[in-house]
C-alpha positions in Angstrom: 114.4 79.2 78.2 116.2 81.6 78.5 114.1 84.4 77.0 110.6 82.8 79.2 112.9 83.4 82.7 113.5 87.3 81.5 110.1 87.8 80.8 108.5 86.3 83.9 111.8 88.3 85.9 110.4 91.7 83.7 106.1 91.3 84.7 107.4 91.1 88.3 109.4 93.7 87.9 106.7 96.4 86.5 104.1 94.8 88.6 106.2 95.9 91.7 107.5 99.5 90.0 103.8 100.4 89.5 102.4 99.8 92.6 105.3 101.4 94.1 105.1 104.3 92.2 104.4 107.7 94.3 101.1 109.6 94.0 101.6 113.6 95.0 100.5 114.5 98.5 96.8 116.5 98.4 98.4 119.1 100.7 101.5 120.5 101.5 103.2 123.4 103.8 107.1 124.3 104.4 107.2 125.0 108.2 105.8 123.7 110.7 104.2 126.2 113.5 103.1 124.8 117.0 104.0 120.8 117.4 101.5 119.8 120.2 99.6 116.9 122.4 97.0 117.2 124.6 95.5 113.4 124.4 94.1 111.8 122.0 91.8 113.6 118.8 89.7 112.3 115.2 90.7 114.9 113.1 89.1 115.7 109.9 90.3 117.0 106.4 87.8 118.8 104.7 87.4 119.5 101.0 86.1 119.9 97.8 86.8 118.2 94.5 86.9 120.7 91.8 86.5 120.7 88.0 87.3 116.9 87.2 87.0 113.2 89.2 89.7 112.6 90.8 91.6 109.4 92.0 92.8 108.0 95.6 95.8 106.3 95.8 96.9 105.9 99.2 96.2 107.2 102.9 98.7 109.5 105.1 99.4 110.8 108.7 101.8 113.5 109.7 104.7 112.3 111.4 106.1 115.6 112.9 109.9 115.1 113.0 109.7 112.6 109.7 111.7 109.9 112.4 108.5 108.2 112.9 105.5 107.5 115.1 104.9 106.5 118.9 101.5 104.7 117.5 100.2 103.8 114.6 97.0 105.3 113.3 94.0 104.3 111.4 92.8 107.2 108.8 89.8 106.7 106.3 88.1 108.9 103.6 84.1 109.6 103.3 81.7 110.9 101.9 79.6 114.0 103.0 77.3 112.4 105.3 79.6 109.9 106.6 80.1 106.9 104.5 83.4 105.5 104.7 85.3 105.2 101.4 88.0 103.6 102.5 90.7 103.3 105.6 93.9 101.9 106.7 96.4 102.2 109.3 99.5 103.9 108.6 103.2 102.7 110.7 105.9 104.3 110.9 107.5 102.0 108.5 104.9 103.4 105.4 106.9 105.9 103.2 107.3 109.5 104.3 106.7 111.8 101.6 107.1 115.7 102.8 105.7 115.8 105.9 103.3 112.4 106.1 104.0 108.5 105.9 101.9 106.9 103.5 99.7 103.7 102.3 98.8 102.5 99.3 94.6 101.6 98.5 93.1 100.6 95.7 92.2 103.4 94.2 89.1 105.2 94.4 87.7 108.2 92.4 85.9 110.8 94.7 83.5 113.6 92.2 84.2 116.9 90.9 81.6 119.0 92.8 81.4 116.9 95.9 82.9 117.3 99.1 85.2 114.9 101.3 86.5 114.3 104.4 89.7 112.4 105.8 89.8 111.7 108.8 92.9 110.1 110.8 93.5 109.8 114.9 96.2 111.6 116.6 96.8 109.2 119.3 100.2 110.0 121.2 101.4 111.9 118.6 102.3 115.7 118.1 99.9 117.4 116.0 100.2 120.9 113.9 97.9 123.7 112.9 98.4 126.4 110.7 101.5 125.8 109.0 103.0 128.4 107.3 103.9 127.7 103.4 100.2 125.9 103.1 99.4 124.1 99.5 96.9 122.4 97.9 97.0 121.0 94.7 94.9 122.4 92.4 91.8 119.7 91.9 90.6 120.5 95.3 90.1 123.0 96.8 90.3 123.5 101.2 87.8 123.5 103.2 88.7 123.2 106.9 88.5 121.1 109.6 86.5 119.6 112.2 87.9 117.4 115.3 86.4 115.6 118.2 87.7 113.5 121.5 89.1 110.6 120.8 90.7 106.9 120.0 88.8 105.2 117.9 88.1 106.1 113.3 85.0 107.7 113.7 83.8 110.5 111.0 83.8 114.0 113.8 81.5 116.1 111.5 78.7 116.8 114.2 81.6 118.6 116.4 83.5 121.4 117.0 85.3 123.5 113.7 88.8 125.2 114.1 89.3 128.8 114.8 92.4 129.0 112.5 93.3 129.1 109.1 94.4 126.2 108.3 93.4 123.7 110.7 94.6 120.3 112.8 97.3 117.7 110.1 96.9 115.1 110.8 95.5 113.0 108.3 96.5 113.2 104.3 96.2 111.6 100.7 98.1 111.0 97.7 96.6 111.8 94.7 96.7 109.7 90.9 100.5 107.3 91.7 100.2 103.3 93.0 97.8 100.9 91.9 98.7 99.0 95.4 101.1 97.3 97.3 101.7 94.1 95.8 100.4 91.0 96.5 102.4 88.3 98.1 102.6 85.8 94.4 103.8 89.3 93.0 107.8 88.6 95.0 106.7 84.7 93.8 106.8 85.5 90.2 109.8 88.4 90.4 111.5 85.6 92.6 111.1 82.6 90.1 112.5 85.0 87.1 115.5 85.8 89.1 115.9 82.2 90.1 115.4 80.5 86.8 118.2 83.2 85.3 120.1 82.2 88.0 120.1 78.2 87.4 120.1 79.0 84.1 123.8 81.0 83.7 125.5 78.1 86.0 124.7 75.8 83.5 125.7 77.4 80.8 
């Protein structure tokens, strides 16, 4: 009986641990430059996948001081012809990695040699541009960004292109890492195993 309970507990723990494993931000920087807002914008960051397919496990949005948002932020991943591949809403409760907060998604595969765009809505939160120490994961190439005024998640492909070296941020994404946010049933497994172990110890 004890072995069964230990097994149940261990299974739940492993599932949770796997689900919360962090991925790697697609791009980061060392220092913000200007932080500003002048209304709500839809920012799109364009990139190309290099020599091998990549897996995207999370979508993120820039948190200017790392202390939470005024608004939640819709973020989506689009292919080169405007098809929405994945989306979600990033909140102040989500994990902060570097300059952005991230939500886990069911992993999607982006194909080598193809162009994509990660898009996010700023609402009234601050954004930054042309940051110092900008770096990109070697599996992708940064191509620039597009933007348009708006409060809903759309592909801003037909609109203005930035005129700085590293554009307006904005949305980001995680490479590899977590599979998904744990289902409620996972927590039930974990709690059941733990409760059973406690009851077993009391009896003894």
